[in-house]
C-alpha positions as CSV (number, residue, x, y, z in Angstrom):
1,X,104.9,59.2,62.0
2,X,104.2,63.5,62.3
3,X,101.5,65.4,64.0
4,X,97.9,66.6,62.4
5,X,96.1,69.5,63.9
6,X,92.6,70.6,63.6
7,X,91.1,73.7,65.0
8,X,87.9,72.7,66.8
9,X,87.6,76.5,68.0
10,X,89.6,80.1,68.5
11,X,90.0,78.2,72.2
12,X,90.5,74.2,71.8
13,X,92.9,72.9,69.5
14,X,93.1,68.6,68.6
15,X,96.4,67.6,68.1
16,X,97.0,64.2,67.2
17,X,100.2,62.6,68.1
18,X,101.4,59.2,67.6
19,X,97.7,58.0,66.6
20,X,96.2,59.5,70.3
21,X,94.0,62.7,70.3
22,X,95.4,65.7,72.6
23,X,93.1,68.7,73.3
24,X,95.1,71.7,74.5
25,X,94.2,75.1,75.6
26,X,94.5,78.1,73.1
27,X,93.5,81.9,74.1
28,X,93.4,84.5,71.5
29,X,95.7,87.7,71.3
30,X,93.1,89.5,73.0
31,X,92.6,87.1,76.1
32,X,96.7,87.2,76.4
33,X,96.8,91.1,77.1
34,X,94.0,91.0,79.1
35,X,96.3,88.7,81.5
36,X,99.3,90.3,80.7
37,X,97.2,94.0,82.0
38,X,95.9,92.4,84.5
39,X,99.6,90.6,86.1
40,X,100.8,94.3,85.6
41,X,98.7,95.7,87.1
42,X,99.1,92.5,90.8
43,X,102.6,94.0,90.1
44,X,101.9,97.7,90.2
45,X,99.4,96.9,93.4
46,X,102.3,94.7,95.3
47,X,104.1,97.3,95.3
48,X,102.5,99.9,96.4
49,X,101.1,97.3,99.1
50,X,105.3,96.9,100.2
51,X,105.8,100.3,100.6
52,X,102.7,100.6,102.8
53,X,103.8,98.1,104.8
54,X,107.0,100.0,105.0
55,X,105.9,102.9,106.1
56,X,104.1,101.9,108.8
57,X,106.9,99.9,109.9
58,X,109.0,103.1,110.5
59,X,105.9,104.5,112.0
60,X,105.7,102.1,114.7
61,X,109.5,102.2,115.0
62,X,108.8,105.1,115.1
63,X,106.4,105.4,117.8
64,X,107.7,102.6,120.0
65,X,110.9,105.3,120.5
66,X,109.3,108.2,121.3
67,X,107.2,105.9,123.9
68,X,110.4,104.4,125.6
69,X,112.2,108.0,125.4
70,X,108.8,109.7,127.5
71,X,108.7,106.4,129.5
72,X,112.7,106.7,130.6
73,X,111.5,110.0,131.1
74,X,109.0,110.0,133.2
75,X,110.6,107.0,135.2
76,X,113.6,109.8,136.2
77,X,111.4,112.2,137.0
78,X,109.7,109.6,139.7
79,X,113.0,108.4,141.1
80,X,113.8,112.6,141.2
81,X,110.4,112.9,143.2
82,X,111.0,109.6,145.4
83,X,114.6,111.1,146.1
84,X,113.5,114.1,147.8
C-alpha cells in the first residue's frame, strides 16, 4: 500500500495514504520567496530595534550619573553654606 498524490491546485495537494485522504497545503515558489524576504526584513528591523534600545539605556545611564553628580555637588554646596 503506497501513497498516491493528486494536485488539486497550486496551493493544495491531496494525498491518499493507507486509504485515507489527507489535504496538504503547499506554497508556490514566489510565496516562499516573499516570505523569505519578509523574514529577512523582520530580522533586520529587530536588530535595529535592539541597537536603539541599547543606545537609549546607555543614554539613560549617562543621564542618571550626571544627575547624581549634580545632586552631590548641590549637597556639598548646601552643607558648606550651612557651616558658615
